[in-house]
C-alpha positions, 0 to 999 in steps of 0.5 A: 499499499502506498504512504506518502515519501520525502523526494530529495536530489542534488541541485543540477538540472538533471537531477531535478527532473528525475526527482520530479519524475518520482513525485509526479509517478508516485502521486499517479500510484496513489501515494502523497510526496514532500519534495525536497529535490535541489539540494546542494551536492552528494554530500547532503543529499545521500546524508538526508537519506542516511538520516531519514529527511529524504527517502529516495533520490537518484544517484549515480553507481560511480559515485557511490562506489567511489564517494561513499564506499570509499574505493579509489578507482572505478570498476570496468563497465558501467553494468559490473560498476553498478552491480558491485556498488549496488551489492556492497551499499546494500551490505554495508550501508543498508541502502538499496538501489532501484533500477537502475536507467538506461543512460549513463552519466560521466563526468568529462572535460570539453574545449571550444570546437571553434578553436584554432592552433595547437588547442585544436589537436587536444582531442584526447586528455594525453594531449594535455601534457604537450599543450600544457608544456607549450601554453602554460598560461592556456592551462585553465579550467573551470568546474563546479565544486564537487567536480573540483573536490572529488575528481580534479587531484585525480585527473591530474595524477592520472594524466600526469598534468597540471592545472595550476591552482590561480588559473583553477576557476570554481562556479556553477556548473551552468557556467562551465559550458557558457564560459568554455565556449567563449574560451574565458576564463577557462580554455577547459571545463567539467561537463556532464555527458548527457547535457544538451548544452555540449551540442547547442554550445558547440563544445568538442568533448576531449576523449578520456583515453585512459579511461579515468572517468566511469559511465555512472549508471543512475539508480533510485536510492532508498533506505532498506527499511523503507523498501521492505515496507513498499516493495512496489517501489522497486517495479516503478524504479525499474518501468522508469529506468527502461524508459530512461535512456540516454537520447531521453535525458539529453532530451529532458536536459535540453528542454530545460537548460535551452528551452527554459521550460521548468524541470515540472514540465520536463517530467510530466512530458517524459510521464505522458511520453510513456504512459506513466500518467495521463495528459492531452 
């Protein structure tokens, strides 16, 4: 029997859309929901789940593996990464991963596509070392706080490259795309691979040729006790996950980030399109 659930999310567009999808799907099934989407950062929202401030949110398997389970390196293969994250998190922390989706989000570094000279030859992250040696003043990077905290040191180690601290700019994720597109204040920027702004702003994703970043399948995470009380959550998450493909997620992100529509509008579009709710 459905009950009342508090649904959380992180603060960026994709997460807010997933949170809205979940709330509307739950309401359509007969549950009541409370909105706690838009929490700032992985640590905050995971803490809210563990402390019972929220009942569920969508998380990415690579984040679970490295940030919550404390592993240094990701697991090769998106499905295997998900399987191992889900198994260990349930055993150690009583957190269950439901789904997953059919899209995998992933960190990446991007540059503008319309550049010239040596920068135009930076197609793989391994090229950064040679480019940085020749153009140290152009080794500038824009990133959101979580990426800089979690990934900057590690990726510099993987590729034996350095971004000098004064040339690293912390800003909101949305500004990464705009700033790198105009090449100011950064030549390179953190992006998410499912973000529609990569195409709309004509950005080039620099190939991660040493496979530093993992493709992170998303899943609805809930406490084990919640799932035991409401086993119907598993089927709902699986149904949603099967329809959440990479192309679909890019479309939904674009509705918000490019067309200016709300996350609720994007969520309702998805749910109507795939028959979860009725509507015009």
